[in-house]
PyMOL Python script that loads the backbone (N, CA, C, O; Angstrom):
from pymol import cmd

cmd.read_pdbstr("""\
ATOM      1  N   MET A   1     122.111 -47.962-118.283  1.00  0.00           N
ATOM      2  CA  MET A   1     122.892 -47.938-119.622  1.00  0.00           C
ATOM      3  C   MET A   1     121.784 -47.428-120.703  1.00  0.00           C
ATOM      4  O   MET A   1     120.606 -47.771-120.805  1.00  0.00           O
ATOM      5  N   ALA A   2     122.305 -46.786-121.236  1.00  0.00           N
ATOM      6  CA  ALA A   2     121.582 -45.818-122.295  1.00  0.00           C
ATOM      7  C   ALA A   2     120.705 -46.626-123.603  1.00  0.00           C
ATOM      8  O   ALA A   2     121.632 -47.409-123.809  1.00  0.00           O
ATOM      9  N   ALA A   3     119.915 -46.944-124.385  1.00  0.00           N
ATOM     10  CA  ALA A   3     119.612 -47.535-125.271  1.00  0.00           C
ATOM     11  C   ALA A   3     120.267 -47.493-126.585  1.00  0.00           C
ATOM     12  O   ALA A   3     121.419 -47.168-126.300  1.00  0.00           O
ATOM     13  N   HIS A   4     120.217 -47.600-127.545  1.00  0.00           N
ATOM     14  CA  HIS A   4     120.494 -47.625-128.725  1.00  0.00           C
ATOM     15  C   HIS A   4     120.207 -46.397-128.829  1.00  0.00           C
ATOM     16  O   HIS A   4     120.926 -45.637-128.181  1.00  0.00           O
ATOM     17  N   GLY A   5     119.278 -45.888-129.517  1.00  0.00           N
ATOM     18  CA  GLY A   5     118.180 -44.220-129.154  1.00  0.00           C
ATOM     19  C   GLY A   5     117.945 -43.355-128.681  1.00  0.00           C
ATOM     20  O   GLY A   5     117.321 -42.352-129.030  1.00  0.00           O
ATOM     21  N   GLU A   6     118.609 -43.752-127.478  1.00  0.00           N
ATOM     22  CA  GLU A   6     118.922 -42.859-126.467  1.00  0.00           C
ATOM     23  C   GLU A   6     119.741 -42.395-126.210  1.00  0.00           C
ATOM     24  O   GLU A   6     119.894 -41.379-125.532  1.00  0.00           O
ATOM     25  N   LYS A   7     120.730 -43.298-126.890  1.00  0.00           N
ATOM     26  CA  LYS A   7     122.325 -42.398-127.570  1.00  0.00           C
ATOM     27  C   LYS A   7     122.043 -41.681-128.731  1.00  0.00           C
ATOM     28  O   LYS A   7     122.871 -40.794-128.940  1.00  0.00           O
ATOM     29  N   ARG A   8     121.355 -41.747-129.366  1.00  0.00           N
ATOM     30  CA  ARG A   8     121.322 -40.593-131.162  1.00  0.00           C
ATOM     31  C   ARG A   8     120.822 -39.183-130.356  1.00  0.00           C
ATOM     32  O   ARG A   8     121.335 -38.071-130.235  1.00  0.00           O
ATOM     33  N   GLN A   9     119.645 -39.751-129.902  1.00  0.00           N
ATOM     34  CA  GLN A   9     118.590 -38.616-129.099  1.00  0.00           C
ATOM     35  C   GLN A   9     119.580 -37.711-128.505  1.00  0.00           C
ATOM     36  O   GLN A   9     119.705 -36.658-129.131  1.00  0.00           O
ATOM     37  N   SER A  10     120.282 -37.833-127.514  1.00  0.00           N
ATOM     38  CA  SER A  10     121.187 -37.077-126.760  1.00  0.00           C
ATOM     39  C   SER A  10     122.153 -36.794-127.818  1.00  0.00           C
ATOM     40  O   SER A  10     122.557 -35.632-127.874  1.00  0.00           O
ATOM     41  N   LYS A  11     122.510 -37.467-128.497  1.00  0.00           N
ATOM     42  CA  LYS A  11     123.756 -36.857-129.400  1.00  0.00           C
ATOM     43  C   LYS A  11     123.520 -35.874-130.373  1.00  0.00           C
ATOM     44  O   LYS A  11     124.315 -35.008-130.737  1.00  0.00           O
ATOM     45  N   ALA A  12     121.891 -36.147-130.937  1.00  0.00           N
ATOM     46  CA  ALA A  12     121.481 -34.703-131.593  1.00  0.00           C
ATOM     47  C   ALA A  12     120.821 -33.241-130.468  1.00  0.00           C
ATOM     48  O   ALA A  12     120.776 -32.059-130.809  1.00  0.00           O
ATOM     49  N   THR A  13     120.395 -33.806-129.162  1.00  0.00           N
ATOM     50  CA  THR A  13     120.340 -32.629-128.456  1.00  0.00           C
ATOM     51  C   THR A  13     121.510 -31.982-128.223  1.00  0.00           C
ATOM     52  O   THR A  13     121.366 -30.781-127.995  1.00  0.00           O
ATOM     53  N   VAL A  14     122.909 -32.499-128.202  1.00  0.00           N
ATOM     54  CA  VAL A  14     124.149 -31.917-128.008  1.00  0.00           C
ATOM     55  C   VAL A  14     124.671 -31.607-128.948  1.00  0.00           C
ATOM     56  O   VAL A  14     125.633 -30.899-128.652  1.00  0.00           O
ATOM     57  N   ASP A  15     124.530 -31.813-130.479  1.00  0.00           N
ATOM     58  CA  ASP A  15     124.756 -31.108-131.596  1.00  0.00           C
ATOM     59  C   ASP A  15     124.264 -30.240-131.861  1.00  0.00           C
ATOM     60  O   ASP A  15     124.952 -29.337-132.338  1.00  0.00           O
ATOM     61  N   SER A  16     122.805 -30.035-131.695  1.00  0.00           N
ATOM     62  CA  SER A  16     121.823 -28.849-131.517  1.00  0.00           C
ATOM     63  C   SER A  16     122.100 -27.353-130.676  1.00  0.00           C
ATOM     64  O   SER A  16     121.799 -26.192-130.954  1.00  0.00           O
ATOM     65  N   VAL A  17     122.852 -28.004-129.465  1.00  0.00           N
ATOM     66  CA  VAL A  17     122.556 -26.888-128.322  1.00  0.00           C
ATOM     67  C   VAL A  17     124.257 -26.541-129.051  1.00  0.00           C
ATOM     68  O   VAL A  17     124.549 -25.354-128.900  1.00  0.00           O
ATOM     69  N   ARG A  18     124.953 -27.065-129.512  1.00  0.00           N
ATOM     70  CA  ARG A  18     126.517 -27.111-129.930  1.00  0.00           C
ATOM     71  C   ARG A  18     126.214 -25.391-131.071  1.00  0.00           C
ATOM     72  O   ARG A  18     126.667 -24.248-131.018  1.00  0.00           O
ATOM     73  N   SER A  19     125.356 -26.020-131.854  1.00  0.00           N
ATOM     74  CA  SER A  19     124.851 -25.526-133.317  1.00  0.00           C
ATOM     75  C   SER A  19     124.643 -23.955-132.664  1.00  0.00           C
ATOM     76  O   SER A  19     125.120 -22.925-133.140  1.00  0.00           O
ATOM     77  N   ARG A  20     123.802 -24.066-131.452  1.00  0.00           N
ATOM     78  CA  ARG A  20     123.336 -22.290-131.172  1.00  0.00           C
ATOM     79  C   ARG A  20     124.557 -21.983-130.891  1.00  0.00           C
ATOM     80  O   ARG A  20     124.927 -20.990-131.517  1.00  0.00           O
ATOM     81  N   MET A  21     125.399 -22.464-130.148  1.00  0.00           N
ATOM     82  CA  MET A  21     126.509 -22.184-129.383  1.00  0.00           C
ATOM     83  C   MET A  21     127.145 -21.012-130.190  1.00  0.00           C
ATOM     84  O   MET A  21     127.351 -19.841-129.872  1.00  0.00           O
ATOM     85  N   ARG A  22     127.383 -21.687-131.304  1.00  0.00           N
ATOM     86  CA  ARG A  22     128.265 -21.379-132.360  1.00  0.00           C
ATOM     87  C   ARG A  22     127.770 -20.396-133.275  1.00  0.00           C
ATOM     88  O   ARG A  22     128.508 -19.844-134.090  1.00  0.00           O
ATOM     89  N   SER A  23     126.301 -20.112-133.148  1.00  0.00           N
ATOM     90  CA  SER A  23     125.720 -19.026-133.909  1.00  0.00           C
ATOM     91  C   SER A  23     125.329 -17.917-133.016  1.00  0.00           C
ATOM     92  O   SER A  23     125.005 -16.793-133.398  1.00  0.00           O
ATOM     93  N   VAL A  24     125.385 -18.318-131.830  1.00  0.00           N
ATOM     94  CA  VAL A  24     125.280 -17.137-130.315  1.00  0.00           C
ATOM     95  C   VAL A  24     126.446 -16.318-130.472  1.00  0.00           C
ATOM     96  O   VAL A  24     126.660 -15.105-130.488  1.00  0.00           O
ATOM     97  N   ALA A  25     127.278 -17.579-130.605  1.00  0.00           N
ATOM     98  CA  ALA A  25     129.104 -16.598-130.661  1.00  0.00           C
ATOM     99  C   ALA A  25     129.235 -16.020-131.648  1.00  0.00           C
ATOM    100  O   ALA A  25     129.835 -14.956-131.490  1.00  0.00           O
ATOM    101  N   GLU A  26     128.923 -16.246-132.697  1.00  0.00           N
ATOM    102  CA  GLU A  26     129.335 -15.688-134.116  1.00  0.00           C
ATOM    103  C   GLU A  26     128.681 -14.073-134.242  1.00  0.00           C
ATOM    104  O   GLU A  26     129.144 -13.070-134.784  1.00  0.00           O
ATOM    105  N   ALA A  27     127.242 -14.333-133.397  1.00  0.00           N
ATOM    106  CA  ALA A  27     126.534 -13.137-133.135  1.00  0.00           C
ATOM    107  C   ALA A  27     126.719 -12.154-132.494  1.00  0.00           C
ATOM    108  O   ALA A  27     126.238 -11.042-132.711  1.00  0.00           O
ATOM    109  N   SER A  28     127.636 -12.559-131.398  1.00  0.00           N
ATOM    110  CA  SER A  28     128.381 -11.853-129.978  1.00  0.00           C
ATOM    111  C   SER A  28     129.237 -10.603-130.507  1.00  0.00           C
ATOM    112  O   SER A  28     129.375  -9.511-129.956  1.00  0.00           O
ATOM    113  N   GLY A  29     129.880 -11.140-131.954  1.00  0.00           N
ATOM    114  CA  GLY A  29     131.014  -9.725-132.502  1.00  0.00           C
ATOM    115  C   GLY A  29     131.885 -10.350-131.472  1.00  0.00           C
ATOM    116  O   GLY A  29     132.856  -9.618-131.664  1.00  0.00           O
ATOM    117  N   LEU A  30     132.184 -10.968-130.739  1.00  0.00           N
ATOM    118  CA  LEU A  30     133.094 -11.594-129.573  1.00  0.00           C
ATOM    119  C   LEU A  30     134.439 -12.587-130.146  1.00  0.00           C
ATOM    120  O   LEU A  30     134.168 -13.725-130.530  1.00  0.00           O
ATOM    121  N   THR A  31     135.550 -12.215-130.175  1.00  0.00           N
ATOM    122  CA  THR A  31     136.460 -13.646-130.864  1.00  0.00           C
ATOM    123  C   THR A  31     136.617 -14.672-129.727  1.00  0.00           C
ATOM    124  O   THR A  31     136.418 -14.460-128.531  1.00  0.00           O
ATOM    125  N   GLN A  32     137.043 -15.927-130.360  1.00  0.00           N
ATOM    126  CA  GLN A  32     136.656 -17.250-129.721  1.00  0.00           C
ATOM    127  C   GLN A  32     138.147 -16.808-127.873  1.00  0.00           C
ATOM    128  O   GLN A  32     138.048 -17.287-126.744  1.00  0.00           O
ATOM    129  N   GLU A  33     138.683 -16.318-128.128  1.00  0.00           N
ATOM    130  CA  GLU A  33     139.526 -15.676-127.129  1.00  0.00           C
ATOM    131  C   GLU A  33     138.817 -15.347-125.978  1.00  0.00           C
ATOM    132  O   GLU A  33     138.806 -15.928-124.893  1.00  0.00           O
ATOM    133  N   GLU A  34     138.056 -14.060-126.443  1.00  0.00           N
ATOM    134  CA  GLU A  34     137.729 -13.371-125.957  1.00  0.00           C
ATOM    135  C   GLU A  34     136.332 -13.685-124.936  1.00  0.00           C
ATOM    136  O   GLU A  34     135.963 -13.150-123.890  1.00  0.00           O
ATOM    137  N   ILE A  35     135.691 -14.937-125.859  1.00  0.00           N
ATOM    138  CA  ILE A  35     134.892 -15.790-125.399  1.00  0.00           C
ATOM    139  C   ILE A  35     135.317 -16.460-124.059  1.00  0.00           C
ATOM    140  O   ILE A  35     134.644 -16.330-123.036  1.00  0.00           O
ATOM    141  N   GLY A  36     136.572 -17.249-124.121  1.00  0.00           N
ATOM    142  CA  GLY A  36     137.189 -17.455-123.554  1.00  0.00           C
ATOM    143  C   GLY A  36     137.705 -17.162-122.336  1.00  0.00           C
ATOM    144  O   GLY A  36     137.745 -17.717-121.238  1.00  0.00           O
ATOM    145  N   VAL A  37     138.050 -16.249-122.762  1.00  0.00           N
ATOM    146  CA  VAL A  37     139.078 -15.096-121.025  1.00  0.00           C
ATOM    147  C   VAL A  37     137.736 -14.603-120.213  1.00  0.00           C
ATOM    148  O   VAL A  37     137.576 -14.824-119.012  1.00  0.00           O
ATOM    149  N   ARG A  38     136.716 -13.844-121.112  1.00  0.00           N
ATOM    150  CA  ARG A  38     135.656 -13.954-119.927  1.00  0.00           C
ATOM    151  C   ARG A  38     134.692 -14.993-119.397  1.00  0.00           C
ATOM    152  O   ARG A  38     133.760 -14.625-118.682  1.00  0.00           O
ATOM    153  N   MET A  39     134.830 -16.057-119.653  1.00  0.00           N
ATOM    154  CA  MET A  39     134.415 -17.440-119.275  1.00  0.00           C
ATOM    155  C   MET A  39     135.510 -17.850-118.318  1.00  0.00           C
ATOM    156  O   MET A  39     135.164 -18.979-117.970  1.00  0.00           O
ATOM    157  N   GLY A  40     136.780 -17.521-117.623  1.00  0.00           N
ATOM    158  CA  GLY A  40     137.939 -17.288-116.596  1.00  0.00           C
ATOM    159  C   GLY A  40     138.725 -18.210-117.650  1.00  0.00           C
ATOM    160  O   GLY A  40     139.798 -18.501-117.122  1.00  0.00           O
ATOM    161  N   PHE A  41     138.683 -18.457-118.197  1.00  0.00           N
ATOM    162  CA  PHE A  41     140.073 -19.647-118.691  1.00  0.00           C
ATOM    163  C   PHE A  41     141.586 -18.417-119.501  1.00  0.00           C
ATOM    164  O   PHE A  41     141.590 -17.348-120.113  1.00  0.00           O
ATOM    165  N   SER A  42     142.281 -19.062-119.180  1.00  0.00           N
ATOM    166  CA  SER A  42     144.142 -17.653-118.981  1.00  0.00           C
ATOM    167  C   SER A  42     143.696 -17.374-120.530  1.00  0.00           C
ATOM    168  O   SER A  42     142.911 -18.018-121.227  1.00  0.00           O
ATOM    169  N   GLN A  43     144.541 -16.070-120.874  1.00  0.00           N
ATOM    170  CA  GLN A  43     144.778 -16.085-122.143  1.00  0.00           C
ATOM    171  C   GLN A  43     145.405 -16.609-123.091  1.00  0.00           C
ATOM    172  O   GLN A  43     145.006 -16.552-124.255  1.00  0.00           O
ATOM    173  N   GLN A  44     146.487 -17.198-122.718  1.00  0.00           N
ATOM    174  CA  GLN A  44     146.917 -18.592-123.780  1.00  0.00           C
ATOM    175  C   GLN A  44     146.358 -19.953-123.642  1.00  0.00           C
ATOM    176  O   GLN A  44     147.162 -20.874-123.496  1.00  0.00           O
ATOM    177  N   SER A  45     144.617 -20.304-123.677  1.00  0.00           N
ATOM    178  CA  SER A  45     143.982 -21.555-123.645  1.00  0.00           C
ATOM    179  C   SER A  45     142.789 -20.831-123.579  1.00  0.00           C
ATOM    180  O   SER A  45     141.972 -21.526-122.973  1.00  0.00           O
ATOM    181  N   ALA A  46     142.273 -19.700-123.936  1.00  0.00           N
ATOM    182  CA  ALA A  46     140.980 -19.028-123.952  1.00  0.00           C
ATOM    183  C   ALA A  46     140.595 -19.929-125.339  1.00  0.00           C
ATOM    184  O   ALA A  46     140.002 -21.007-125.380  1.00  0.00           O
ATOM    185  N   ARG A  47     141.175 -19.058-126.546  1.00  0.00           N
ATOM    186  CA  ARG A  47     140.683 -19.777-127.632  1.00  0.00           C
ATOM    187  C   ARG A  47     140.791 -21.163-127.928  1.00  0.00           C
ATOM    188  O   ARG A  47     139.854 -21.617-128.585  1.00  0.00           O
ATOM    189  N   LYS A  48     141.676 -21.928-127.618  1.00  0.00           N
ATOM    190  CA  LYS A  48     141.623 -23.617-127.473  1.00  0.00           C
ATOM    191  C   LYS A  48     140.257 -24.244-126.681  1.00  0.00           C
ATOM    192  O   LYS A  48     139.494 -25.129-127.069  1.00  0.00           O
ATOM    193  N   ALA A  49     140.234 -23.449-125.417  1.00  0.00           N
ATOM    194  CA  ALA A  49     139.558 -23.828-125.088  1.00  0.00           C
ATOM    195  C   ALA A  49     137.512 -23.465-125.645  1.00  0.00           C
ATOM    196  O   ALA A  49     136.640 -24.283-125.355  1.00  0.00           O
ATOM    197  N   VAL A  50     137.187 -22.099-126.443  1.00  0.00           N
ATOM    198  CA  VAL A  50     136.081 -22.795-127.160  1.00  0.00           C
ATOM    199  C   VAL A  50     135.976 -22.927-128.003  1.00  0.00           C
ATOM    200  O   VAL A  50     134.894 -22.764-128.567  1.00  0.00           O
ATOM    201  N   SER A  51     137.218 -23.361-128.677  1.00  0.00           N
ATOM    202  CA  SER A  51     137.212 -23.998-130.134  1.00  0.00           C
ATOM    203  C   SER A  51     136.791 -25.591-129.903  1.00  0.00           C
ATOM    204  O   SER A  51     136.183 -26.390-130.615  1.00  0.00           O
ATOM    205  N   ARG A  52     137.408 -25.689-128.546  1.00  0.00           N
ATOM    206  CA  ARG A  52     136.930 -27.227-128.382  1.00  0.00           C
ATOM    207  C   ARG A  52     135.461 -27.188-127.955  1.00  0.00           C
ATOM    208  O   ARG A  52     134.737 -27.927-128.621  1.00  0.00           O
ATOM    209  N   LEU A  53     134.974 -26.612-127.162  1.00  0.00           N
ATOM    210  CA  LEU A  53     133.598 -26.622-126.877  1.00  0.00           C
ATOM    211  C   LEU A  53     132.365 -26.329-127.673  1.00  0.00           C
ATOM    212  O   LEU A  53     131.209 -26.460-127.272  1.00  0.00           O
ATOM    213  N   LEU A  54     132.852 -25.811-129.148  1.00  0.00           N
ATOM    214  CA  LEU A  54     131.709 -25.230-129.863  1.00  0.00           C
ATOM    215  C   LEU A  54     132.305 -26.299-131.233  1.00  0.00           C
ATOM    216  O   LEU A  54     131.542 -26.358-132.197  1.00  0.00           O
ATOM    217  N   ASN A  55     133.698 -27.162-131.321  1.00  0.00           N
ATOM    218  CA  ASN A  55     133.648 -27.867-132.315  1.00  0.00           C
ATOM    219  C   ASN A  55     133.950 -29.246-131.964  1.00  0.00           C
ATOM    220  O   ASN A  55     134.243 -29.984-132.905  1.00  0.00           O
ATOM    221  N   ALA A  56     133.935 -29.719-130.830  1.00  0.00           N
ATOM    222  CA  ALA A  56     134.783 -30.920-130.235  1.00  0.00           C
ATOM    223  C   ALA A  56     133.288 -32.210-130.179  1.00  0.00           C
ATOM    224  O   ALA A  56     132.463 -32.335-129.274  1.00  0.00           O
ATOM    225  N   GLU A  57     133.389 -32.994-131.480  1.00  0.00           N
ATOM    226  CA  GLU A  57     132.121 -33.979-131.361  1.00  0.00           C
ATOM    227  C   GLU A  57     132.050 -34.878-130.127  1.00  0.00           C
ATOM    228  O   GLU A  57     131.013 -35.303-129.618  1.00  0.00           O
ATOM    229  N   THR A  58     133.338 -35.111-129.708  1.00  0.00           N
ATOM    230  CA  THR A  58     133.504 -36.393-128.542  1.00  0.00           C
ATOM    231  C   THR A  58     133.371 -34.975-127.216  1.00  0.00           C
ATOM    232  O   THR A  58     133.028 -35.824-126.394  1.00  0.00           O
ATOM    233  N   TYR A  59     133.360 -34.179-126.715  1.00  0.00           N
ATOM    234  CA  TYR A  59     133.116 -32.840-125.705  1.00  0.00           C
ATOM    235  C   TYR A  59     131.782 -33.026-124.938  1.00  0.00           C
ATOM    236  O   TYR A  59     130.949 -33.195-125.828  1.00  0.00           O
ATOM    237  N   ASP A  60     131.357 -33.064-124.119  1.00  0.00           N
ATOM    238  CA  ASP A  60     130.356 -32.918-123.931  1.00  0.00           C
ATOM    239  C   ASP A  60     130.284 -32.518-122.298  1.00  0.00           C
ATOM    240  O   ASP A  60     130.322 -33.166-121.252  1.00  0.00           O
ATOM    241  N   PRO A  61     130.121 -30.675-122.752  1.00  0.00           N
ATOM    242  CA  PRO A  61     130.280 -29.895-121.665  1.00  0.00           C
ATOM    243  C   PRO A  61     129.483 -29.766-120.473  1.00  0.00           C
ATOM    244  O   PRO A  61     128.277 -29.730-120.717  1.00  0.00           O
ATOM    245  N   ARG A  62     129.860 -29.669-119.011  1.00  0.00           N
ATOM    246  CA  ARG A  62     129.082 -29.618-117.992  1.00  0.00           C
ATOM    247  C   ARG A  62     128.249 -28.218-118.325  1.00  0.00           C
ATOM    248  O   ARG A  62     128.441 -27.359-119.185  1.00  0.00           O
ATOM    249  N   LEU A  63     127.340 -28.337-117.382  1.00  0.00           N
ATOM    250  CA  LEU A  63     126.019 -27.325-117.203  1.00  0.00           C
ATOM    251  C   LEU A  63     126.727 -25.784-116.959  1.00  0.00           C
ATOM    252  O   LEU A  63     126.524 -24.784-117.646  1.00  0.00           O
ATOM    253  N   SER A  64     127.785 -25.928-115.545  1.00  0.00           N
ATOM    254  CA  SER A  64     128.272 -25.311-115.625  1.00  0.00           C
ATOM    255  C   SER A  64     128.881 -24.456-116.131  1.00  0.00           C
ATOM    256  O   SER A  64     128.857 -23.293-115.729  1.00  0.00           O
ATOM    257  N   THR A  65     129.839 -25.043-117.541  1.00  0.00           N
ATOM    258  CA  THR A  65     130.706 -24.915-118.905  1.00  0.00           C
ATOM    259  C   THR A  65     129.664 -24.081-120.035  1.00  0.00           C
ATOM    260  O   THR A  65     130.065 -23.173-120.764  1.00  0.00           O
ATOM    261  N   LEU A  66     127.986 -24.699-120.000  1.00  0.00           N
ATOM    262  CA  LEU A  66     127.508 -24.060-120.662  1.00  0.00           C
ATOM    263  C   LEU A  66     126.646 -22.733-119.933  1.00  0.00           C
ATOM    264  O   LEU A  66     125.868 -22.392-120.824  1.00  0.00           O
ATOM    265  N   VAL A  67     126.490 -22.115-119.119  1.00  0.00           N
ATOM    266  CA  VAL A  67     126.354 -20.945-118.030  1.00  0.00           C
ATOM    267  C   VAL A  67     127.359 -19.866-118.217  1.00  0.00           C
ATOM    268  O   VAL A  67     127.156 -18.655-118.307  1.00  0.00           O
ATOM    269  N   ALA A  68     128.174 -20.343-118.248  1.00  0.00           N
ATOM    270  CA  ALA A  68     129.651 -19.494-117.777  1.00  0.00           C
ATOM    271  C   ALA A  68     129.893 -18.736-119.731  1.00  0.00           C
ATOM    272  O   ALA A  68     130.135 -17.580-120.078  1.00  0.00           O
ATOM    273  N   PHE A  69     129.694 -19.954-120.547  1.00  0.00           N
ATOM    274  CA  PHE A  69     129.480 -19.297-122.138  1.00  0.00           C
ATOM    275  C   PHE A  69     128.513 -18.457-122.599  1.00  0.00           C
ATOM    276  O   PHE A  69     128.716 -17.709-123.555  1.00  0.00           O
ATOM    277  N   ALA A  70     127.022 -18.533-121.748  1.00  0.00           N
ATOM    278  CA  ALA A  70     126.028 -18.257-121.680  1.00  0.00           C
ATOM    279  C   ALA A  70     126.108 -16.592-121.185  1.00  0.00           C
ATOM    280  O   ALA A  70     125.637 -15.579-121.701  1.00  0.00           O
ATOM    281  N   ASP A  71     126.783 -16.769-120.165  1.00  0.00           N
ATOM    282  CA  ASP A  71     127.492 -15.481-119.474  1.00  0.00           C
ATOM    283  C   ASP A  71     128.568 -14.333-119.860  1.00  0.00           C
ATOM    284  O   ASP A  71     128.816 -13.220-119.398  1.00  0.00           O
ATOM    285  N   ALA A  72     129.236 -15.324-121.203  1.00  0.00           N
ATOM    286  CA  ALA A  72     130.294 -14.516-121.231  1.00  0.00           C
ATOM    287  C   ALA A  72     129.966 -13.642-122.735  1.00  0.00           C
ATOM    288  O   ALA A  72     130.325 -12.527-123.112  1.00  0.00           O
ATOM    289  N   VAL A  73     129.168 -14.644-123.339  1.00  0.00           N
ATOM    290  CA  VAL A  73     128.362 -14.144-124.453  1.00  0.00           C
ATOM    291  C   VAL A  73     127.212 -12.989-124.241  1.00  0.00           C
ATOM    292  O   VAL A  73     126.685 -12.329-125.136  1.00  0.00           O
ATOM    293  N   GLY A  74     126.938 -12.906-122.717  1.00  0.00           N
ATOM    294  CA  GLY A  74     125.423 -12.083-122.918  1.00  0.00           C
ATOM    295  C   GLY A  74     124.143 -12.346-123.312  1.00  0.00           C
ATOM    296  O   GLY A  74     123.273 -11.613-123.782  1.00  0.00           O
ATOM    297  N   LYS A  75     124.172 -13.852-122.968  1.00  0.00           N
ATOM    298  CA  LYS A  75     122.703 -14.307-123.310  1.00  0.00           C
ATOM    299  C   LYS A  75     122.482 -14.931-121.949  1.00  0.00           C
ATOM    300  O   LYS A  75     123.239 -14.880-120.979  1.00  0.00           O
ATOM    301  N   PRO A  76     121.240 -15.565-122.059  1.00  0.00           N
ATOM    302  CA  PRO A  76     120.505 -16.164-120.975  1.00  0.00           C
ATOM    303  C   PRO A  76     120.837 -17.598-121.282  1.00  0.00           C
ATOM    304  O   PRO A  76     120.380 -17.777-122.411  1.00  0.00           O
ATOM    305  N   LEU A  77     121.484 -18.887-120.800  1.00  0.00           N
ATOM    306  CA  LEU A  77     121.210 -19.679-120.942  1.00  0.00           C
ATOM    307  C   LEU A  77     119.873 -20.770-122.079  1.00  0.00           C
ATOM    308  O   LEU A  77     119.947 -21.678-122.906  1.00  0.00           O
ATOM    309  N   SER A  78     118.905 -20.031-121.498  1.00  0.00           N
ATOM    310  CA  SER A  78     117.704 -20.448-122.492  1.00  0.00           C
ATOM    311  C   SER A  78     118.020 -20.840-124.037  1.00  0.00           C
ATOM    312  O   SER A  78     117.949 -21.912-124.640  1.00  0.00           O
ATOM    313  N   ASP A  79     118.480 -19.251-124.511  1.00  0.00           N
ATOM    314  CA  ASP A  79     118.869 -19.333-125.743  1.00  0.00           C
ATOM    315  C   ASP A  79     119.491 -20.409-126.605  1.00  0.00           C
ATOM    316  O   ASP A  79     119.571 -20.552-127.825  1.00  0.00           O
ATOM    317  N   LEU A  80     120.024 -21.319-125.275  1.00  0.00           N
ATOM    318  CA  LEU A  80     121.409 -22.202-126.500  1.00  0.00           C
ATOM    319  C   LEU A  80     120.766 -23.441-126.145  1.00  0.00           C
ATOM    320  O   LEU A  80     121.312 -24.475-126.531  1.00  0.00           O
ATOM    321  N   MET A  81     119.547 -23.529-125.381  1.00  0.00           N
ATOM    322  CA  MET A  81     118.663 -24.591-125.675  1.00  0.00           C
ATOM    323  C   MET A  81     117.927 -24.579-126.762  1.00  0.00           C
ATOM    324  O   MET A  81     117.163 -25.515-127.000  1.00  0.00           O
TER     325      MET A  81
END
""", "prot")
cmd.dss("prot")
cmd.show_as("cartoon", "prot")
cmd.util.cbc("prot")
cmd.orient("prot")
C-alpha cells in the first residue's frame, strides 16, 4: 500500500503527463476525434475516448494507451514524460 506522500507524488506525475499530452495534442493540429481514430478507436467513440484521456482526473491510462497516443500524434513517448 502506497504512503500518503507517494500518492500525492504519483498524482502530480500523472497530472504533469496529462498536461503535456494536452499540449502535444494541441500542437499536432489534429482534432480529438482524429487522434482517437489514429489510436484505434471507432469513429463514434474516438473523441470521447481522447477527451477522457486528456481530462478525466480519475482516469489512469495504461502504458499501451500512452504509447498509442504518442504514435497517433507523431511524437516519441518521451515527449509526454
